[in-house]
NUGUBA-21570 format. One record per residue (C-alpha): residue number from 0; residue in three letters; chain; x, y, z. Coordinates in nm, 3 decimals, padded with zeros to 5 digits, always signed. Layout:
BEGIN
<site><seq>NUM</seq><type>ALA</type><mol>A</mol><X>X</X><Y>Y</Y><Z>Z</Z></site>
...
% end
This chain:
BEGIN
<site><seq>0</seq><type>UNK</type><mol>A</mol><X>+08.322</X><Y>+08.753</Y><Z>+10.743</Z></site>
<site><seq>1</seq><type>UNK</type><mol>A</mol><X>+08.599</X><Y>+08.594</Y><Z>+10.923</Z></site>
<site><seq>2</seq><type>UNK</type><mol>A</mol><X>+08.435</X><Y>+08.639</Y><Z>+11.260</Z></site>
<site><seq>3</seq><type>UNK</type><mol>A</mol><X>+08.106</X><Y>+08.489</Y><Z>+11.172</Z></site>
<site><seq>4</seq><type>UNK</type><mol>A</mol><X>+08.234</X><Y>+08.196</Y><Z>+10.939</Z></site>
<site><seq>5</seq><type>UNK</type><mol>A</mol><X>+08.378</X><Y>+07.870</Y><Z>+11.061</Z></site>
<site><seq>6</seq><type>UNK</type><mol>A</mol><X>+08.756</X><Y>+07.987</Y><Z>+11.058</Z></site>
<site><seq>7</seq><type>UNK</type><mol>A</mol><X>+08.681</X><Y>+08.219</Y><Z>+11.334</Z></site>
<site><seq>8</seq><type>UNK</type><mol>A</mol><X>+08.900</X><Y>+08.016</Y><Z>+11.550</Z></site>
<site><seq>9</seq><type>UNK</type><mol>A</mol><X>+09.180</X><Y>+08.065</Y><Z>+11.306</Z></site>
<site><seq>10</seq><type>UNK</type><mol>A</mol><X>+09.409</X><Y>+08.352</Y><Z>+11.224</Z></site>
<site><seq>11</seq><type>UNK</type><mol>A</mol><X>+09.338</X><Y>+08.651</Y><Z>+11.048</Z></site>
<site><seq>12</seq><type>UNK</type><mol>A</mol><X>+09.615</X><Y>+08.842</Y><Z>+10.927</Z></site>
<site><seq>13</seq><type>UNK</type><mol>A</mol><X>+09.623</X><Y>+09.165</Y><Z>+10.690</Z></site>
<site><seq>14</seq><type>UNK</type><mol>A</mol><X>+09.849</X><Y>+09.317</Y><Z>+10.407</Z></site>
<site><seq>15</seq><type>UNK</type><mol>A</mol><X>+09.840</X><Y>+09.678</Y><Z>+10.291</Z></site>
<site><seq>16</seq><type>UNK</type><mol>A</mol><X>+09.897</X><Y>+09.598</Y><Z>+09.903</Z></site>
<site><seq>17</seq><type>UNK</type><mol>A</mol><X>+09.956</X><Y>+10.029</Y><Z>+09.876</Z></site>
<site><seq>18</seq><type>UNK</type><mol>A</mol><X>+10.275</X><Y>+10.032</Y><Z>+10.047</Z></site>
<site><seq>19</seq><type>UNK</type><mol>A</mol><X>+10.430</X><Y>+09.667</Y><Z>+09.953</Z></site>
<site><seq>20</seq><type>UNK</type><mol>A</mol><X>+10.721</X><Y>+09.699</Y><Z>+09.757</Z></site>
<site><seq>21</seq><type>UNK</type><mol>A</mol><X>+10.824</X><Y>+09.414</Y><Z>+09.497</Z></site>
<site><seq>22</seq><type>UNK</type><mol>A</mol><X>+11.162</X><Y>+09.348</Y><Z>+09.712</Z></site>
<site><seq>23</seq><type>UNK</type><mol>A</mol><X>+10.922</X><Y>+09.284</Y><Z>+10.024</Z></site>
<site><seq>24</seq><type>UNK</type><mol>A</mol><X>+10.651</X><Y>+09.134</Y><Z>+09.867</Z></site>
<site><seq>25</seq><type>UNK</type><mol>A</mol><X>+10.800</X><Y>+08.743</Y><Z>+09.868</Z></site>
<site><seq>26</seq><type>UNK</type><mol>A</mol><X>+10.922</X><Y>+08.769</Y><Z>+10.219</Z></site>
<site><seq>27</seq><type>UNK</type><mol>A</mol><X>+10.620</X><Y>+08.903</Y><Z>+10.349</Z></site>
<site><seq>28</seq><type>UNK</type><mol>A</mol><X>+10.369</X><Y>+08.679</Y><Z>+10.156</Z></site>
<site><seq>29</seq><type>UNK</type><mol>A</mol><X>+10.590</X><Y>+08.367</Y><Z>+10.148</Z></site>
<site><seq>30</seq><type>UNK</type><mol>A</mol><X>+10.861</X><Y>+08.389</Y><Z>+10.418</Z></site>
<site><seq>31</seq><type>UNK</type><mol>A</mol><X>+11.229</X><Y>+08.338</Y><Z>+10.388</Z></site>
<site><seq>32</seq><type>UNK</type><mol>A</mol><X>+11.491</X><Y>+08.097</Y><Z>+10.518</Z></site>
<site><seq>33</seq><type>UNK</type><mol>A</mol><X>+11.816</X><Y>+08.221</Y><Z>+10.681</Z></site>
<site><seq>34</seq><type>UNK</type><mol>A</mol><X>+12.067</X><Y>+08.376</Y><Z>+10.458</Z></site>
<site><seq>35</seq><type>UNK</type><mol>A</mol><X>+11.805</X><Y>+08.379</Y><Z>+10.192</Z></site>
<site><seq>36</seq><type>UNK</type><mol>A</mol><X>+11.917</X><Y>+08.758</Y><Z>+10.108</Z></site>
<site><seq>37</seq><type>UNK</type><mol>A</mol><X>+12.152</X><Y>+09.021</Y><Z>+10.254</Z></site>
<site><seq>38</seq><type>UNK</type><mol>A</mol><X>+12.031</X><Y>+09.120</Y><Z>+10.620</Z></site>
<site><seq>39</seq><type>UNK</type><mol>A</mol><X>+11.814</X><Y>+08.792</Y><Z>+10.679</Z></site>
<site><seq>40</seq><type>UNK</type><mol>A</mol><X>+11.959</X><Y>+08.689</Y><Z>+10.954</Z></site>
<site><seq>41</seq><type>UNK</type><mol>A</mol><X>+11.668</X><Y>+08.412</Y><Z>+11.067</Z></site>
<site><seq>42</seq><type>UNK</type><mol>A</mol><X>+11.394</X><Y>+08.234</Y><Z>+10.908</Z></site>
<site><seq>43</seq><type>UNK</type><mol>A</mol><X>+11.059</X><Y>+08.440</Y><Z>+10.902</Z></site>
<site><seq>44</seq><type>UNK</type><mol>A</mol><X>+10.700</X><Y>+08.267</Y><Z>+10.823</Z></site>
<site><seq>45</seq><type>UNK</type><mol>A</mol><X>+10.491</X><Y>+08.459</Y><Z>+10.573</Z></site>
<site><seq>46</seq><type>UNK</type><mol>A</mol><X>+10.170</X><Y>+08.562</Y><Z>+10.591</Z></site>
<site><seq>47</seq><type>UNK</type><mol>A</mol><X>+10.027</X><Y>+08.262</Y><Z>+10.396</Z></site>
<site><seq>48</seq><type>UNK</type><mol>A</mol><X>+10.190</X><Y>+08.054</Y><Z>+10.643</Z></site>
<site><seq>49</seq><type>UNK</type><mol>A</mol><X>+10.059</X><Y>+08.246</Y><Z>+10.930</Z></site>
<site><seq>50</seq><type>UNK</type><mol>A</mol><X>+09.695</X><Y>+08.250</Y><Z>+10.782</Z></site>
<site><seq>51</seq><type>UNK</type><mol>A</mol><X>+09.699</X><Y>+07.898</Y><Z>+10.760</Z></site>
<site><seq>52</seq><type>UNK</type><mol>A</mol><X>+09.315</X><Y>+07.767</Y><Z>+10.829</Z></site>
<site><seq>53</seq><type>UNK</type><mol>A</mol><X>+09.215</X><Y>+08.137</Y><Z>+10.878</Z></site>
<site><seq>54</seq><type>UNK</type><mol>A</mol><X>+09.186</X><Y>+08.443</Y><Z>+10.674</Z></site>
<site><seq>55</seq><type>UNK</type><mol>A</mol><X>+09.399</X><Y>+08.654</Y><Z>+10.489</Z></site>
<site><seq>56</seq><type>UNK</type><mol>A</mol><X>+09.255</X><Y>+09.025</Y><Z>+10.399</Z></site>
<site><seq>57</seq><type>UNK</type><mol>A</mol><X>+09.454</X><Y>+09.202</Y><Z>+10.111</Z></site>
<site><seq>58</seq><type>UNK</type><mol>A</mol><X>+09.373</X><Y>+09.577</Y><Z>+10.150</Z></site>
<site><seq>59</seq><type>UNK</type><mol>A</mol><X>+09.396</X><Y>+09.770</Y><Z>+09.837</Z></site>
<site><seq>60</seq><type>UNK</type><mol>A</mol><X>+09.473</X><Y>+09.473</Y><Z>+09.594</Z></site>
<site><seq>61</seq><type>UNK</type><mol>A</mol><X>+09.427</X><Y>+09.745</Y><Z>+09.312</Z></site>
<site><seq>62</seq><type>UNK</type><mol>A</mol><X>+09.750</X><Y>+09.909</Y><Z>+09.389</Z></site>
<site><seq>63</seq><type>UNK</type><mol>A</mol><X>+09.954</X><Y>+09.591</Y><Z>+09.385</Z></site>
<site><seq>64</seq><type>UNK</type><mol>A</mol><X>+10.210</X><Y>+09.597</Y><Z>+09.093</Z></site>
<site><seq>65</seq><type>UNK</type><mol>A</mol><X>+10.182</X><Y>+09.348</Y><Z>+08.799</Z></site>
<site><seq>66</seq><type>UNK</type><mol>A</mol><X>+10.455</X><Y>+09.163</Y><Z>+08.857</Z></site>
<site><seq>67</seq><type>UNK</type><mol>A</mol><X>+10.313</X><Y>+09.096</Y><Z>+09.199</Z></site>
<site><seq>68</seq><type>UNK</type><mol>A</mol><X>+10.042</X><Y>+09.032</Y><Z>+09.076</Z></site>
<site><seq>69</seq><type>UNK</type><mol>A</mol><X>+10.180</X><Y>+08.702</Y><Z>+08.864</Z></site>
<site><seq>70</seq><type>UNK</type><mol>A</mol><X>+10.322</X><Y>+08.566</Y><Z>+09.166</Z></site>
<site><seq>71</seq><type>UNK</type><mol>A</mol><X>+09.994</X><Y>+08.574</Y><Z>+09.388</Z></site>
<site><seq>72</seq><type>UNK</type><mol>A</mol><X>+09.799</X><Y>+08.425</Y><Z>+09.100</Z></site>
<site><seq>73</seq><type>UNK</type><mol>A</mol><X>+10.029</X><Y>+08.164</Y><Z>+09.108</Z></site>
<site><seq>74</seq><type>UNK</type><mol>A</mol><X>+09.982</X><Y>+08.066</Y><Z>+09.468</Z></site>
<site><seq>75</seq><type>UNK</type><mol>A</mol><X>+09.657</X><Y>+08.105</Y><Z>+09.468</Z></site>
<site><seq>76</seq><type>UNK</type><mol>A</mol><X>+09.588</X><Y>+07.830</Y><Z>+09.170</Z></site>
<site><seq>77</seq><type>UNK</type><mol>A</mol><X>+09.838</X><Y>+07.572</Y><Z>+09.326</Z></site>
<site><seq>78</seq><type>UNK</type><mol>A</mol><X>+09.788</X><Y>+07.637</Y><Z>+09.693</Z></site>
<site><seq>79</seq><type>UNK</type><mol>A</mol><X>+10.178</X><Y>+07.603</Y><Z>+09.722</Z></site>
<site><seq>80</seq><type>UNK</type><mol>A</mol><X>+10.443</X><Y>+07.802</Y><Z>+09.788</Z></site>
<site><seq>81</seq><type>UNK</type><mol>A</mol><X>+10.819</X><Y>+07.823</Y><Z>+09.883</Z></site>
<site><seq>82</seq><type>UNK</type><mol>A</mol><X>+10.967</X><Y>+08.076</Y><Z>+10.121</Z></site>
<site><seq>83</seq><type>UNK</type><mol>A</mol><X>+11.236</X><Y>+08.296</Y><Z>+09.974</Z></site>
<site><seq>84</seq><type>UNK</type><mol>A</mol><X>+11.556</X><Y>+08.091</Y><Z>+09.974</Z></site>
<site><seq>85</seq><type>UNK</type><mol>A</mol><X>+11.409</X><Y>+07.765</Y><Z>+10.070</Z></site>
<site><seq>86</seq><type>UNK</type><mol>A</mol><X>+11.337</X><Y>+07.444</Y><Z>+09.893</Z></site>
<site><seq>87</seq><type>UNK</type><mol>A</mol><X>+11.047</X><Y>+07.281</Y><Z>+10.050</Z></site>
<site><seq>88</seq><type>UNK</type><mol>A</mol><X>+10.708</X><Y>+07.316</Y><Z>+09.912</Z></site>
<site><seq>89</seq><type>UNK</type><mol>A</mol><X>+10.433</X><Y>+07.426</Y><Z>+10.143</Z></site>
<site><seq>90</seq><type>UNK</type><mol>A</mol><X>+10.111</X><Y>+07.471</Y><Z>+10.136</Z></site>
<site><seq>91</seq><type>UNK</type><mol>A</mol><X>+09.859</X><Y>+07.698</Y><Z>+10.317</Z></site>
<site><seq>92</seq><type>UNK</type><mol>A</mol><X>+09.470</X><Y>+07.657</Y><Z>+10.321</Z></site>
<site><seq>93</seq><type>UNK</type><mol>A</mol><X>+09.372</X><Y>+08.031</Y><Z>+10.357</Z></site>
<site><seq>94</seq><type>UNK</type><mol>A</mol><X>+09.019</X><Y>+08.230</Y><Z>+10.263</Z></site>
<site><seq>95</seq><type>UNK</type><mol>A</mol><X>+09.140</X><Y>+08.522</Y><Z>+10.095</Z></site>
<site><seq>96</seq><type>UNK</type><mol>A</mol><X>+08.906</X><Y>+08.875</Y><Z>+10.107</Z></site>
<site><seq>97</seq><type>UNK</type><mol>A</mol><X>+09.007</X><Y>+09.167</Y><Z>+09.918</Z></site>
<site><seq>98</seq><type>UNK</type><mol>A</mol><X>+08.924</X><Y>+09.495</Y><Z>+09.899</Z></site>
<site><seq>99</seq><type>UNK</type><mol>A</mol><X>+08.970</X><Y>+09.817</Y><Z>+09.657</Z></site>
<site><seq>100</seq><type>UNK</type><mol>A</mol><X>+08.826</X><Y>+10.150</Y><Z>+09.621</Z></site>
<site><seq>101</seq><type>UNK</type><mol>A</mol><X>+08.907</X><Y>+10.109</Y><Z>+09.213</Z></site>
<site><seq>102</seq><type>UNK</type><mol>A</mol><X>+08.731</X><Y>+09.964</Y><Z>+08.929</Z></site>
<site><seq>103</seq><type>UNK</type><mol>A</mol><X>+08.911</X><Y>+09.624</Y><Z>+08.861</Z></site>
<site><seq>104</seq><type>UNK</type><mol>A</mol><X>+08.738</X><Y>+09.440</Y><Z>+08.582</Z></site>
<site><seq>105</seq><type>UNK</type><mol>A</mol><X>+08.952</X><Y>+09.593</Y><Z>+08.238</Z></site>
<site><seq>106</seq><type>UNK</type><mol>A</mol><X>+09.179</X><Y>+09.818</Y><Z>+08.371</Z></site>
<site><seq>107</seq><type>UNK</type><mol>A</mol><X>+09.517</X><Y>+09.791</Y><Z>+08.224</Z></site>
<site><seq>108</seq><type>UNK</type><mol>A</mol><X>+09.698</X><Y>+09.787</Y><Z>+08.567</Z></site>
<site><seq>109</seq><type>UNK</type><mol>A</mol><X>+09.519</X><Y>+09.482</Y><Z>+08.698</Z></site>
<site><seq>110</seq><type>UNK</type><mol>A</mol><X>+09.514</X><Y>+09.098</Y><Z>+08.549</Z></site>
<site><seq>111</seq><type>UNK</type><mol>A</mol><X>+09.183</X><Y>+08.986</Y><Z>+08.425</Z></site>
<site><seq>112</seq><type>UNK</type><mol>A</mol><X>+09.270</X><Y>+08.623</Y><Z>+08.548</Z></site>
<site><seq>113</seq><type>UNK</type><mol>A</mol><X>+09.387</X><Y>+08.730</Y><Z>+08.900</Z></site>
<site><seq>114</seq><type>UNK</type><mol>A</mol><X>+09.059</X><Y>+08.932</Y><Z>+08.904</Z></site>
<site><seq>115</seq><type>UNK</type><mol>A</mol><X>+08.816</X><Y>+08.618</Y><Z>+08.845</Z></site>
<site><seq>116</seq><type>UNK</type><mol>A</mol><X>+09.051</X><Y>+08.440</Y><Z>+09.053</Z></site>
<site><seq>117</seq><type>UNK</type><mol>A</mol><X>+08.952</X><Y>+08.682</Y><Z>+09.358</Z></site>
<site><seq>118</seq><type>UNK</type><mol>A</mol><X>+08.601</X><Y>+08.816</Y><Z>+09.286</Z></site>
<site><seq>119</seq><type>UNK</type><mol>A</mol><X>+08.422</X><Y>+08.520</Y><Z>+09.345</Z></site>
<site><seq>120</seq><type>UNK</type><mol>A</mol><X>+08.193</X><Y>+08.693</Y><Z>+09.539</Z></site>
<site><seq>121</seq><type>UNK</type><mol>A</mol><X>+08.162</X><Y>+09.061</Y><Z>+09.551</Z></site>
<site><seq>122</seq><type>UNK</type><mol>A</mol><X>+08.011</X><Y>+09.311</Y><Z>+09.816</Z></site>
<site><seq>123</seq><type>UNK</type><mol>A</mol><X>+07.955</X><Y>+09.670</Y><Z>+09.744</Z></site>
<site><seq>124</seq><type>UNK</type><mol>A</mol><X>+08.052</X><Y>+09.864</Y><Z>+10.088</Z></site>
<site><seq>125</seq><type>UNK</type><mol>A</mol><X>+07.821</X><Y>+10.160</Y><Z>+10.047</Z></site>
<site><seq>126</seq><type>UNK</type><mol>A</mol><X>+08.056</X><Y>+10.527</Y><Z>+10.086</Z></site>
<site><seq>127</seq><type>UNK</type><mol>A</mol><X>+07.997</X><Y>+10.681</Y><Z>+10.431</Z></site>
<site><seq>128</seq><type>UNK</type><mol>A</mol><X>+07.784</X><Y>+10.933</Y><Z>+10.268</Z></site>
<site><seq>129</seq><type>UNK</type><mol>A</mol><X>+07.543</X><Y>+10.660</Y><Z>+10.201</Z></site>
<site><seq>130</seq><type>UNK</type><mol>A</mol><X>+07.501</X><Y>+10.545</Y><Z>+10.525</Z></site>
<site><seq>131</seq><type>UNK</type><mol>A</mol><X>+07.516</X><Y>+10.846</Y><Z>+10.723</Z></site>
<site><seq>132</seq><type>UNK</type><mol>A</mol><X>+07.321</X><Y>+10.642</Y><Z>+11.004</Z></site>
<site><seq>133</seq><type>UNK</type><mol>A</mol><X>+07.634</X><Y>+10.472</Y><Z>+11.065</Z></site>
<site><seq>134</seq><type>UNK</type><mol>A</mol><X>+07.845</X><Y>+10.772</Y><Z>+11.157</Z></site>
<site><seq>135</seq><type>UNK</type><mol>A</mol><X>+07.780</X><Y>+10.794</Y><Z>+11.540</Z></site>
<site><seq>136</seq><type>UNK</type><mol>A</mol><X>+07.869</X><Y>+10.465</Y><Z>+11.589</Z></site>
<site><seq>137</seq><type>UNK</type><mol>A</mol><X>+08.135</X><Y>+10.487</Y><Z>+11.370</Z></site>
<site><seq>138</seq><type>UNK</type><mol>A</mol><X>+08.248</X><Y>+10.785</Y><Z>+11.551</Z></site>
<site><seq>139</seq><type>UNK</type><mol>A</mol><X>+08.242</X><Y>+10.645</Y><Z>+11.906</Z></site>
<site><seq>140</seq><type>UNK</type><mol>A</mol><X>+08.459</X><Y>+10.345</Y><Z>+11.783</Z></site>
<site><seq>141</seq><type>UNK</type><mol>A</mol><X>+08.703</X><Y>+10.529</Y><Z>+11.627</Z></site>
<site><seq>142</seq><type>UNK</type><mol>A</mol><X>+08.738</X><Y>+10.756</Y><Z>+11.951</Z></site>
<site><seq>143</seq><type>UNK</type><mol>A</mol><X>+08.753</X><Y>+10.474</Y><Z>+12.152</Z></site>
<site><seq>144</seq><type>UNK</type><mol>A</mol><X>+09.042</X><Y>+10.329</Y><Z>+11.935</Z></site>
<site><seq>145</seq><type>UNK</type><mol>A</mol><X>+09.233</X><Y>+10.649</Y><Z>+11.902</Z></site>
<site><seq>146</seq><type>UNK</type><mol>A</mol><X>+09.165</X><Y>+10.689</Y><Z>+12.324</Z></site>
<site><seq>147</seq><type>UNK</type><mol>A</mol><X>+09.356</X><Y>+10.347</Y><Z>+12.351</Z></site>
<site><seq>148</seq><type>UNK</type><mol>A</mol><X>+09.610</X><Y>+10.493</Y><Z>+12.125</Z></site>
<site><seq>149</seq><type>UNK</type><mol>A</mol><X>+09.675</X><Y>+10.806</Y><Z>+12.344</Z></site>
<site><seq>150</seq><type>UNK</type><mol>A</mol><X>+09.579</X><Y>+10.692</Y><Z>+12.679</Z></site>
<site><seq>151</seq><type>UNK</type><mol>A</mol><X>+09.300</X><Y>+10.943</Y><Z>+12.707</Z></site>
<site><seq>152</seq><type>UNK</type><mol>A</mol><X>+08.912</X><Y>+10.930</Y><Z>+12.666</Z></site>
<site><seq>153</seq><type>UNK</type><mol>A</mol><X>+08.738</X><Y>+11.108</Y><Z>+12.428</Z></site>
<site><seq>154</seq><type>UNK</type><mol>A</mol><X>+08.361</X><Y>+11.241</Y><Z>+12.387</Z></site>
<site><seq>155</seq><type>UNK</type><mol>A</mol><X>+08.176</X><Y>+11.410</Y><Z>+12.135</Z></site>
<site><seq>156</seq><type>UNK</type><mol>A</mol><X>+07.911</X><Y>+11.681</Y><Z>+12.183</Z></site>
<site><seq>157</seq><type>UNK</type><mol>A</mol><X>+07.568</X><Y>+11.626</Y><Z>+11.977</Z></site>
<site><seq>158</seq><type>UNK</type><mol>A</mol><X>+07.616</X><Y>+11.943</Y><Z>+11.768</Z></site>
<site><seq>159</seq><type>UNK</type><mol>A</mol><X>+07.948</X><Y>+11.799</Y><Z>+11.657</Z></site>
<site><seq>160</seq><type>UNK</type><mol>A</mol><X>+07.772</X><Y>+11.458</Y><Z>+11.558</Z></site>
<site><seq>161</seq><type>UNK</type><mol>A</mol><X>+07.532</X><Y>+11.700</Y><Z>+11.383</Z></site>
<site><seq>162</seq><type>UNK</type><mol>A</mol><X>+07.802</X><Y>+11.856</Y><Z>+11.185</Z></site>
<site><seq>163</seq><type>UNK</type><mol>A</mol><X>+07.975</X><Y>+11.521</Y><Z>+11.113</Z></site>
<site><seq>164</seq><type>UNK</type><mol>A</mol><X>+07.641</X><Y>+11.422</Y><Z>+10.955</Z></site>
<site><seq>165</seq><type>UNK</type><mol>A</mol><X>+07.595</X><Y>+11.693</Y><Z>+10.710</Z></site>
<site><seq>166</seq><type>UNK</type><mol>A</mol><X>+07.903</X><Y>+11.610</Y><Z>+10.556</Z></site>
<site><seq>167</seq><type>UNK</type><mol>A</mol><X>+08.016</X><Y>+11.425</Y><Z>+10.257</Z></site>
<site><seq>168</seq><type>UNK</type><mol>A</mol><X>+08.327</X><Y>+11.241</Y><Z>+10.328</Z></site>
<site><seq>169</seq><type>UNK</type><mol>A</mol><X>+08.518</X><Y>+11.192</Y><Z>+10.015</Z></site>
<site><seq>170</seq><type>UNK</type><mol>A</mol><X>+08.783</X><Y>+11.026</Y><Z>+10.188</Z></site>
<site><seq>171</seq><type>UNK</type><mol>A</mol><X>+08.501</X><Y>+10.772</Y><Z>+10.348</Z></site>
<site><seq>172</seq><type>UNK</type><mol>A</mol><X>+08.597</X><Y>+10.614</Y><Z>+10.689</Z></site>
<site><seq>173</seq><type>UNK</type><mol>A</mol><X>+08.961</X><Y>+10.694</Y><Z>+10.665</Z></site>
<site><seq>174</seq><type>UNK</type><mol>A</mol><X>+08.869</X><Y>+11.066</Y><Z>+10.628</Z></site>
<site><seq>175</seq><type>UNK</type><mol>A</mol><X>+08.642</X><Y>+11.050</Y><Z>+10.951</Z></site>
<site><seq>176</seq><type>UNK</type><mol>A</mol><X>+08.932</X><Y>+10.882</Y><Z>+11.156</Z></site>
<site><seq>177</seq><type>UNK</type><mol>A</mol><X>+09.144</X><Y>+11.168</Y><Z>+11.054</Z></site>
<site><seq>178</seq><type>UNK</type><mol>A</mol><X>+08.893</X><Y>+11.432</Y><Z>+11.110</Z></site>
<site><seq>179</seq><type>UNK</type><mol>A</mol><X>+08.842</X><Y>+11.304</Y><Z>+11.468</Z></site>
<site><seq>180</seq><type>UNK</type><mol>A</mol><X>+09.247</X><Y>+11.257</Y><Z>+11.560</Z></site>
<site><seq>181</seq><type>UNK</type><mol>A</mol><X>+09.307</X><Y>+11.613</Y><Z>+11.443</Z></site>
<site><seq>182</seq><type>UNK</type><mol>A</mol><X>+09.001</X><Y>+11.698</Y><Z>+11.670</Z></site>
<site><seq>183</seq><type>UNK</type><mol>A</mol><X>+09.124</X><Y>+11.512</Y><Z>+11.943</Z></site>
<site><seq>184</seq><type>UNK</type><mol>A</mol><X>+09.476</X><Y>+11.654</Y><Z>+11.963</Z></site>
<site><seq>185</seq><type>UNK</type><mol>A</mol><X>+09.290</X><Y>+12.007</Y><Z>+11.999</Z></site>
<site><seq>186</seq><type>UNK</type><mol>A</mol><X>+09.075</X><Y>+11.930</Y><Z>+12.294</Z></site>
<site><seq>187</seq><type>UNK</type><mol>A</mol><X>+09.219</X><Y>+11.986</Y><Z>+12.643</Z></site>
<site><seq>188</seq><type>UNK</type><mol>A</mol><X>+08.940</X><Y>+11.831</Y><Z>+12.822</Z></site>
<site><seq>189</seq><type>UNK</type><mol>A</mol><X>+08.885</X><Y>+11.498</Y><Z>+12.620</Z></site>
<site><seq>190</seq><type>UNK</type><mol>A</mol><X>+08.532</X><Y>+11.672</Y><Z>+12.469</Z></site>
<site><seq>191</seq><type>UNK</type><mol>A</mol><X>+08.520</X><Y>+11.728</Y><Z>+12.111</Z></site>
<site><seq>192</seq><type>UNK</type><mol>A</mol><X>+08.324</X><Y>+12.073</Y><Z>+12.074</Z></site>
<site><seq>193</seq><type>UNK</type><mol>A</mol><X>+08.151</X><Y>+12.180</Y><Z>+11.701</Z></site>
<site><seq>194</seq><type>UNK</type><mol>A</mol><X>+08.399</X><Y>+12.454</Y><Z>+11.666</Z></site>
<site><seq>195</seq><type>UNK</type><mol>A</mol><X>+08.705</X><Y>+12.164</Y><Z>+11.752</Z></site>
<site><seq>196</seq><type>UNK</type><mol>A</mol><X>+08.550</X><Y>+11.986</Y><Z>+11.491</Z></site>
<site><seq>197</seq><type>UNK</type><mol>A</mol><X>+08.473</X><Y>+12.245</Y><Z>+11.221</Z></site>
<site><seq>198</seq><type>UNK</type><mol>A</mol><X>+08.831</X><Y>+12.337</Y><Z>+11.251</Z></site>
<site><seq>199</seq><type>UNK</type><mol>A</mol><X>+08.946</X><Y>+11.995</Y><Z>+11.163</Z></site>
<site><seq>200</seq><type>UNK</type><mol>A</mol><X>+08.733</X><Y>+11.976</Y><Z>+10.878</Z></site>
<site><seq>201</seq><type>UNK</type><mol>A</mol><X>+08.896</X><Y>+12.038</Y><Z>+10.523</Z></site>
<site><seq>202</seq><type>UNK</type><mol>A</mol><X>+08.817</X><Y>+12.373</Y><Z>+10.375</Z></site>
<site><seq>203</seq><type>UNK</type><mol>A</mol><X>+08.561</X><Y>+12.387</Y><Z>+10.068</Z></site>
<site><seq>204</seq><type>UNK</type><mol>A</mol><X>+08.797</X><Y>+12.379</Y><Z>+09.741</Z></site>
% end
């Protein structure tokens, strides 16, 4: 979405809402001034400031705690915020893209007013088991990423790809990435075989 929009020349920033604590939220999202709290030795720009004229992607927004949802709603409604410990009101022109694997509408842990604010347009991404034709392309891309991180080059045998195509992937792309990572650790020559992949797949319950 970002790369095919008029904002593609602008910044793209991401935030994993599942790991964000209440203490870190304002500092990460809005930034802070020097001395705003213990340990803040300098100024820090928040994600809204860093994503100005670009896109901010909130992954797993359904995991965001209720008090944090209220703070996010305020900045979305007004477009204004302040750094922690600051007095200057700042504005940011940000496109917000959110992702979740949960049903948020009507959920007691998610504010309905925030839902209607962020769900202007919804896109359902089919599960990996519903788009098995994507598995070879995703596998190649993930192995390239794993290779860059490890400093090695990995390939996968056609028989191993066939095994992946028959798996249901309840954990979707994240599970595919983890399975490939485990298989890549167990190969000695960079070639992932069917046997190595089978050993990396979860055992049936």
